[in-house]
A tleap script that builds the chain and sets N, CA, C and O, in Angstrom:
source leaprc.protein.ff14SB
mol = sequence {
  NMET ASP GLU VAL ARG LEU LYS ILE CYS ASP
  LEU CYS GLY ALA LEU ASN LEU MET ASP ASN
  SER GLU CYS HIE VAL CYS GLY TRP ARG GLY
  HIE PHE SER THR GLU PRO ALA LYS VAL ARG
  SER VAL ILE GLU VAL THR ARG LYS LEU GLN
  LEU HIE GLY THR ALA GLN ALA HIE SER LEU
  PHE CYS LEU LEU HIE GLN THR VAL GLU GLU
  ILE GLY TRP SER LEU ARG SER TRP LEU SER
  ARG ARG ARG ARG SER PRO HIE PHE PRO CLEU
}
set mol.1.N position { 115.890 133.212 116.163 }
set mol.1.CA position { 115.479 131.836 116.390 }
set mol.1.C position { 116.606 130.908 115.918 }
set mol.1.O position { 117.118 131.056 114.809 }
set mol.2.N position { 116.974 129.979 116.749 }
set mol.2.CA position { 118.023 129.032 116.386 }
set mol.2.C position { 117.505 128.046 115.341 }
set mol.2.O position { 116.355 127.611 115.395 }
set mol.3.N position { 118.356 127.708 114.413 }
set mol.3.CA position { 118.008 126.747 113.370 }
set mol.3.C position { 118.077 125.340 113.961 }
set mol.3.O position { 119.025 124.996 114.667 }
set mol.4.N position { 117.054 124.529 113.660 }
set mol.4.CA position { 117.053 123.153 114.128 }
set mol.4.C position { 118.104 122.383 113.342 }
set mol.4.O position { 118.111 122.416 112.111 }
set mol.5.N position { 118.968 121.707 114.032 }
set mol.5.CA position { 120.030 120.943 113.378 }
set mol.5.C position { 119.664 119.475 113.382 }
set mol.5.O position { 119.250 118.919 114.400 }
set mol.6.N position { 119.824 118.868 112.239 }
set mol.6.CA position { 119.435 117.472 112.069 }
set mol.6.C position { 120.609 116.626 111.605 }
set mol.6.O position { 121.588 117.128 111.052 }
set mol.7.N position { 120.480 115.328 111.848 }
set mol.7.CA position { 121.460 114.353 111.370 }
set mol.7.C position { 120.678 113.142 110.886 }
set mol.7.O position { 119.508 112.963 111.225 }
set mol.8.N position { 121.345 112.310 110.085 }
set mol.8.CA position { 120.692 111.147 109.495 }
set mol.8.C position { 121.326 109.884 110.051 }
set mol.8.O position { 122.548 109.735 110.062 }
set mol.9.N position { 120.478 108.983 110.509 }
set mol.9.CA position { 120.949 107.699 111.013 }
set mol.9.C position { 121.553 106.892 109.858 }
set mol.9.O position { 120.907 106.703 108.827 }
set mol.10.N position { 122.776 106.425 110.031 }
set mol.10.CA position { 123.426 105.626 108.988 }
set mol.10.C position { 122.822 104.230 108.865 }
set mol.10.O position { 123.007 103.565 107.846 }
set mol.11.N position { 122.108 103.782 109.884 }
set mol.11.CA position { 121.530 102.444 109.841 }
set mol.11.C position { 120.178 102.419 109.125 }
set mol.11.O position { 119.965 101.606 108.226 }
set mol.12.N position { 119.255 103.319 109.528 }
set mol.12.CA position { 117.899 103.270 108.951 }
set mol.12.C position { 117.545 104.475 108.088 }
set mol.12.O position { 116.530 104.447 107.391 }
set mol.13.N position { 118.351 105.532 108.116 }
set mol.13.CA position { 118.108 106.701 107.277 }
set mol.13.C position { 117.130 107.702 107.853 }
set mol.13.O position { 116.735 108.637 107.157 }
set mol.14.N position { 116.724 107.536 109.109 }
set mol.14.CA position { 115.770 108.454 109.732 }
set mol.14.C position { 116.440 109.761 110.135 }
set mol.14.O position { 117.613 109.791 110.507 }
set mol.15.N position { 115.669 110.835 110.053 }
set mol.15.CA position { 116.159 112.129 110.532 }
set mol.15.C position { 116.090 112.161 112.053 }
set mol.15.O position { 115.126 111.681 112.650 }
set mol.16.N position { 117.109 112.724 112.667 }
set mol.16.CA position { 117.186 112.842 114.118 }
set mol.16.C position { 117.680 114.229 114.474 }
set mol.16.O position { 118.374 114.868 113.684 }
set mol.17.N position { 117.327 114.691 115.651 }
set mol.17.CA position { 117.899 115.932 116.165 }
set mol.17.C position { 119.357 115.687 116.529 }
set mol.17.O position { 119.723 114.585 116.938 }
set mol.18.N position { 120.176 116.698 116.382 }
set mol.18.CA position { 121.594 116.576 116.730 }
set mol.18.C position { 121.772 116.184 118.195 }
set mol.18.O position { 122.740 115.506 118.539 }
set mol.19.N position { 120.857 116.599 119.050 }
set mol.19.CA position { 120.966 116.317 120.484 }
set mol.19.C position { 120.739 114.842 120.818 }
set mol.19.O position { 121.149 114.381 121.883 }
set mol.20.N position { 120.096 114.105 119.927 }
set mol.20.CA position { 119.830 112.689 120.196 }
set mol.20.C position { 121.129 111.896 120.211 }
set mol.20.O position { 121.960 112.026 119.312 }
set mol.21.N position { 121.294 111.077 121.237 }
set mol.21.CA position { 122.479 110.221 121.285 }
set mol.21.C position { 122.235 108.911 120.548 }
set mol.21.O position { 123.178 108.216 120.172 }
set mol.22.N position { 120.956 108.576 120.344 }
set mol.22.CA position { 120.610 107.383 119.578 }
set mol.22.C position { 119.437 107.706 118.658 }
set mol.22.O position { 118.689 108.654 118.898 }
set mol.23.N position { 119.287 106.916 117.614 }
set mol.23.CA position { 118.214 107.116 116.641 }
set mol.23.C position { 116.861 106.872 117.299 }
set mol.23.O position { 116.671 105.871 117.990 }
set mol.24.N position { 115.939 107.773 117.084 }
set mol.24.CA position { 114.611 107.629 117.688 }
set mol.24.C position { 113.784 106.544 116.994 }
set mol.24.O position { 112.745 106.143 117.518 }
set mol.25.N position { 114.219 106.065 115.832 }
set mol.25.CA position { 113.487 105.025 115.107 }
set mol.25.C position { 114.046 103.635 115.416 }
set mol.25.O position { 113.296 102.733 115.791 }
set mol.26.N position { 115.348 103.461 115.262 }
set mol.26.CA position { 115.924 102.112 115.380 }
set mol.26.C position { 116.847 101.919 116.584 }
set mol.26.O position { 117.268 100.797 116.865 }
set mol.27.N position { 117.163 103.002 117.296 }
set mol.27.CA position { 118.015 102.887 118.475 }
set mol.27.C position { 119.512 102.863 118.194 }
set mol.27.O position { 120.305 102.637 119.108 }
set mol.28.N position { 119.911 103.092 116.951 }
set mol.28.CA position { 121.329 103.103 116.553 }
set mol.28.C position { 122.103 104.125 117.370 }
set mol.28.O position { 121.643 105.249 117.571 }
set mol.29.N position { 123.278 103.731 117.839 }
set mol.29.CA position { 124.136 104.632 118.611 }
set mol.29.C position { 125.469 104.867 117.909 }
set mol.29.O position { 126.406 105.400 118.503 }
set mol.30.N position { 125.548 104.468 116.650 }
set mol.30.CA position { 126.795 104.606 115.899 }
set mol.30.C position { 126.905 105.958 115.215 }
set mol.30.O position { 126.500 106.982 115.766 }
set mol.31.N position { 127.457 105.948 114.010 }
set mol.31.CA position { 127.718 107.164 113.243 }
set mol.31.C position { 126.434 107.712 112.618 }
set mol.31.O position { 125.572 106.945 112.188 }
set mol.32.N position { 126.308 109.032 112.570 }
set mol.32.CA position { 125.206 109.723 111.915 }
set mol.32.C position { 125.783 110.665 110.873 }
set mol.32.O position { 126.815 111.293 111.108 }
set mol.33.N position { 125.132 110.767 109.734 }
set mol.33.CA position { 125.576 111.676 108.681 }
set mol.33.C position { 125.043 113.069 108.969 }
set mol.33.O position { 123.869 113.239 109.299 }
set mol.34.N position { 125.915 114.065 108.842 }
set mol.34.CA position { 125.516 115.447 109.111 }
set mol.34.C position { 125.731 116.361 107.902 }
set mol.34.O position { 125.646 117.583 108.030 }
set mol.35.N position { 126.008 115.786 106.743 }
set mol.35.CA position { 126.238 116.580 105.536 }
set mol.35.C position { 124.962 117.367 105.193 }
set mol.35.O position { 123.905 116.767 105.000 }
set mol.36.N position { 125.052 118.705 105.117 }
set mol.36.CA position { 123.862 119.524 104.855 }
set mol.36.C position { 123.102 119.133 103.581 }
set mol.36.O position { 121.871 119.118 103.580 }
set mol.37.N position { 123.816 118.820 102.505 }
set mol.37.CA position { 123.146 118.457 101.254 }
set mol.37.C position { 122.362 117.153 101.414 }
set mol.37.O position { 121.244 117.029 100.914 }
set mol.38.N position { 122.950 116.193 102.109 }
set mol.38.CA position { 122.284 114.911 102.335 }
set mol.38.C position { 121.056 115.095 103.236 }
set mol.38.O position { 120.006 114.506 102.981 }
set mol.39.N position { 121.188 115.904 104.277 }
set mol.39.CA position { 120.065 116.171 105.184 }
set mol.39.C position { 118.931 116.840 104.417 }
set mol.39.O position { 117.770 116.462 104.574 }
set mol.40.N position { 119.261 117.838 103.582 }
set mol.40.CA position { 118.222 118.515 102.784 }
set mol.40.C position { 117.513 117.548 101.850 }
set mol.40.O position { 116.295 117.621 101.688 }
set mol.41.N position { 118.267 116.639 101.234 }
set mol.41.CA position { 117.642 115.696 100.306 }
set mol.41.C position { 116.714 114.733 101.050 }
set mol.41.O position { 115.651 114.386 100.535 }
set mol.42.N position { 117.096 114.301 102.243 }
set mol.42.CA position { 116.234 113.417 103.032 }
set mol.42.C position { 114.965 114.163 103.461 }
set mol.42.O position { 113.875 113.591 103.462 }
set mol.43.N position { 115.110 115.426 103.820 }
set mol.43.CA position { 113.934 116.228 104.181 }
set mol.43.C position { 112.991 116.336 102.990 }
set mol.43.O position { 111.779 116.185 103.145 }
set mol.44.N position { 113.529 116.592 101.819 }
set mol.44.CA position { 112.705 116.723 100.607 }
set mol.44.C position { 111.981 115.420 100.283 }
set mol.44.O position { 110.793 115.434 99.963 }
set mol.45.N position { 112.683 114.304 100.362 }
set mol.45.CA position { 112.057 113.000 100.104 }
set mol.45.C position { 110.959 112.727 101.138 }
set mol.45.O position { 109.892 112.222 100.789 }
set mol.46.N position { 111.213 113.055 102.393 }
set mol.46.CA position { 110.220 112.858 103.454 }
set mol.46.C position { 108.976 113.684 103.186 }
set mol.46.O position { 107.861 113.188 103.349 }
set mol.47.N position { 109.145 114.931 102.781 }
set mol.47.CA position { 107.993 115.786 102.449 }
set mol.47.C position { 107.179 115.201 101.304 }
set mol.47.O position { 105.950 115.178 101.360 }
set mol.48.N position { 107.861 114.729 100.266 }
set mol.48.CA position { 107.157 114.143 99.119 }
set mol.48.C position { 106.374 112.899 99.539 }
set mol.48.O position { 105.241 112.698 99.104 }
set mol.49.N position { 106.979 112.071 100.380 }
set mol.49.CA position { 106.291 110.872 100.859 }
set mol.49.C position { 105.070 111.231 101.694 }
set mol.49.O position { 104.033 110.576 101.593 }
set mol.50.N position { 105.190 112.270 102.520 }
set mol.50.CA position { 104.058 112.702 103.338 }
set mol.50.C position { 102.928 113.223 102.461 }
set mol.50.O position { 101.760 112.918 102.705 }
set mol.51.N position { 103.268 114.009 101.439 }
set mol.51.CA position { 102.241 114.525 100.532 }
set mol.51.C position { 101.558 113.387 99.790 }
set mol.51.O position { 100.339 113.392 99.623 }
set mol.52.N position { 102.341 112.415 99.348 }
set mol.52.CA position { 101.787 111.256 98.643 }
set mol.52.C position { 100.872 110.457 99.574 }
set mol.52.O position { 99.793 110.023 99.169 }
set mol.53.N position { 101.304 110.269 100.812 }
set mol.53.CA position { 100.497 109.550 101.803 }
set mol.53.C position { 99.197 110.267 102.103 }
set mol.53.O position { 98.159 109.626 102.264 }
set mol.54.N position { 99.240 111.597 102.183 }
set mol.54.CA position { 98.041 112.391 102.427 }
set mol.54.C position { 97.076 112.259 101.263 }
set mol.54.O position { 95.870 112.130 101.469 }
set mol.55.N position { 97.593 112.291 100.043 }
set mol.55.CA position { 96.742 112.155 98.856 }
set mol.55.C position { 96.095 110.773 98.818 }
set mol.55.O position { 94.918 110.648 98.480 }
set mol.56.N position { 96.857 109.739 99.162 }
set mol.56.CA position { 96.302 108.382 99.179 }
set mol.56.C position { 95.215 108.259 100.240 }
set mol.56.O position { 94.166 107.667 99.988 }
set mol.57.N position { 95.457 108.810 101.416 }
set mol.57.CA position { 94.465 108.741 102.491 }
set mol.57.C position { 93.189 109.461 102.073 }
set mol.57.O position { 92.090 108.981 102.350 }
set mol.58.N position { 93.321 110.606 101.409 }
set mol.58.CA position { 92.154 111.350 100.935 }
set mol.58.C position { 91.377 110.524 99.914 }
set mol.58.O position { 90.147 110.488 99.959 }
set mol.59.N position { 92.076 109.862 98.994 }
set mol.59.CA position { 91.425 109.027 97.983 }
set mol.59.C position { 90.667 107.874 98.636 }
set mol.59.O position { 89.536 107.573 98.254 }
set mol.60.N position { 91.292 107.233 99.621 }
set mol.60.CA position { 90.636 106.127 100.314 }
set mol.60.C position { 89.406 106.606 101.068 }
set mol.60.O position { 88.381 105.925 101.088 }
set mol.61.N position { 89.508 107.791 101.695 }
set mol.61.CA position { 88.364 108.343 102.413 }
set mol.61.C position { 87.214 108.632 101.449 }
set mol.61.O position { 86.060 108.343 101.765 }
set mol.62.N position { 87.514 109.193 100.287 }
set mol.62.CA position { 86.481 109.483 99.288 }
set mol.62.C position { 85.817 108.201 98.809 }
set mol.62.O position { 84.597 108.152 98.652 }
set mol.63.N position { 86.609 107.171 98.578 }
set mol.63.CA position { 86.070 105.888 98.148 }
set mol.63.C position { 85.169 105.291 99.228 }
set mol.63.O position { 84.091 104.781 98.923 }
set mol.64.N position { 85.600 105.352 100.471 }
set mol.64.CA position { 84.794 104.850 101.581 }
set mol.64.C position { 83.491 105.632 101.697 }
set mol.64.O position { 82.427 105.039 101.876 }
set mol.65.N position { 83.566 106.946 101.597 }
set mol.65.CA position { 82.378 107.801 101.679 }
set mol.65.C position { 81.388 107.451 100.568 }
set mol.65.O position { 80.187 107.343 100.818 }
set mol.66.N position { 81.880 107.275 99.359 }
set mol.66.CA position { 81.036 106.927 98.218 }
set mol.66.C position { 80.373 105.564 98.448 }
set mol.66.O position { 79.185 105.402 98.173 }
set mol.67.N position { 81.120 104.603 98.940 }
set mol.67.CA position { 80.587 103.263 99.196 }
set mol.67.C position { 79.489 103.312 100.253 }
set mol.67.O position { 78.453 102.665 100.097 }
set mol.68.N position { 79.701 104.065 101.318 }
set mol.68.CA position { 78.689 104.200 102.371 }
set mol.68.C position { 77.430 104.848 101.810 }
set mol.68.O position { 76.320 104.426 102.135 }
set mol.69.N position { 77.588 105.865 100.973 }
set mol.69.CA position { 76.419 106.507 100.359 }
set mol.69.C position { 75.661 105.522 99.464 }
set mol.69.O position { 74.431 105.509 99.465 }
set mol.70.N position { 76.383 104.703 98.705 }
set mol.70.CA position { 75.733 103.720 97.837 }
set mol.70.C position { 74.981 102.673 98.657 }
set mol.70.O position { 73.881 102.267 98.281 }
set mol.71.N position { 75.555 102.240 99.759 }
set mol.71.CA position { 74.882 101.277 100.633 }
set mol.71.C position { 73.616 101.909 101.215 }
set mol.71.O position { 72.563 101.273 101.265 }
set mol.72.N position { 73.729 103.162 101.651 }
set mol.72.CA position { 72.566 103.869 102.191 }
set mol.72.C position { 71.469 104.003 101.147 }
set mol.72.O position { 70.295 103.795 101.454 }
set mol.73.N position { 71.838 104.349 99.913 }
set mol.73.CA position { 70.852 104.473 98.846 }
set mol.73.C position { 70.187 103.134 98.577 }
set mol.73.O position { 68.968 103.071 98.421 }
set mol.74.N position { 70.964 102.067 98.519 }
set mol.74.CA position { 70.410 100.732 98.281 }
set mol.74.C position { 69.461 100.324 99.396 }
set mol.74.O position { 68.404 99.749 99.137 }
set mol.75.N position { 69.830 100.615 100.622 }
set mol.75.CA position { 68.982 100.277 101.765 }
set mol.75.C position { 67.674 101.054 101.726 }
set mol.75.O position { 66.610 100.483 101.967 }
set mol.76.N position { 67.737 102.348 101.425 }
set mol.76.CA position { 66.510 103.166 101.331 }
set mol.76.C position { 65.626 102.674 100.196 }
set mol.76.O position { 64.404 102.625 100.335 }
set mol.77.N position { 66.233 102.311 99.082 }
set mol.77.CA position { 65.484 101.808 97.936 }
set mol.77.C position { 64.792 100.489 98.286 }
set mol.77.O position { 63.618 100.290 97.975 }
set mol.78.N position { 65.533 99.597 98.934 }
set mol.78.CA position { 64.964 98.310 99.338 }
set mol.78.C position { 63.801 98.518 100.318 }
set mol.78.O position { 62.754 97.884 100.190 }
set mol.79.N position { 63.996 99.408 101.293 }
set mol.79.CA position { 62.957 99.685 102.281 }
set mol.79.C position { 61.721 100.276 101.627 }
set mol.79.O position { 60.597 99.937 101.998 }
set mol.80.N position { 61.919 101.162 100.651 }
set mol.80.CA position { 60.794 101.768 99.937 }
set mol.80.C position { 60.011 100.702 99.173 }
set mol.80.O position { 58.780 100.693 99.205 }
set mol.81.N position { 60.712 99.816 98.494 }
set mol.81.CA position { 60.031 98.732 97.769 }
set mol.81.C position { 59.311 97.805 98.743 }
set mol.81.O position { 58.204 97.343 98.468 }
set mol.82.N position { 59.927 97.544 99.850 }
set mol.82.CA position { 59.356 96.642 100.856 }
set mol.82.C position { 58.074 97.223 101.436 }
set mol.82.O position { 57.111 96.491 101.663 }
set mol.83.N position { 58.052 98.507 101.673 }
set mol.83.CA position { 56.862 99.163 102.239 }
set mol.83.C position { 55.691 99.146 101.272 }
set mol.83.O position { 54.535 99.105 101.693 }
set mol.84.N position { 55.982 99.177 99.988 }
set mol.84.CA position { 54.920 99.140 98.975 }
set mol.84.C position { 54.385 97.732 98.756 }
set mol.84.O position { 53.343 97.541 98.129 }
set mol.85.N position { 55.096 96.771 99.269 }
set mol.85.CA position { 54.690 95.388 99.084 }
set mol.85.C position { 53.438 95.077 99.944 }
set mol.85.O position { 53.367 95.514 101.092 }
set mol.86.N position { 52.466 94.339 99.406 }
set mol.86.CA position { 51.261 94.005 100.179 }
set mol.86.C position { 51.593 93.045 101.344 }
set mol.86.O position { 50.786 92.898 102.262 }
set mol.87.N position { 52.724 92.419 101.316 }
set mol.87.CA position { 53.098 91.457 102.353 }
set mol.87.C position { 53.874 92.103 103.498 }
set mol.87.O position { 54.243 91.425 104.457 }
set mol.88.N position { 54.122 93.395 103.403 }
set mol.88.CA position { 54.904 94.105 104.431 }
set mol.88.C position { 53.973 94.423 105.606 }
set mol.88.O position { 52.989 95.142 105.432 }
set mol.89.N position { 54.270 93.897 106.796 }
set mol.89.CA position { 53.407 94.191 107.945 }
set mol.89.C position { 53.640 95.626 108.441 }
set mol.89.O position { 54.777 96.085 108.551 }
set mol.90.N position { 52.560 96.305 108.730 }
set mol.90.CA position { 52.650 97.676 109.256 }
set mol.90.C position { 52.835 97.625 110.693 }
set mol.90.O position { 52.936 98.668 111.340 }
savepdb mol mol.pdb
quit
């Protein structure tokens, strides 16, 4: 299997395939960095950012889920009290 070769846009820092004539993010057509150590470091930083983003999204989803459950509980509680009220029409 051939190894995927990457380069880094000197303008925005995005990773690009070597075959790209311009940056897929900003459209830069100038110089691209191809130093293996620099490419590896950008890949590592990108992975860390993705993991951090995934963790944040999971936290937000959990918070949203908890809030929806609390609203549902409050609504059921209110409805239960309302049904016991003598003024609640059947």
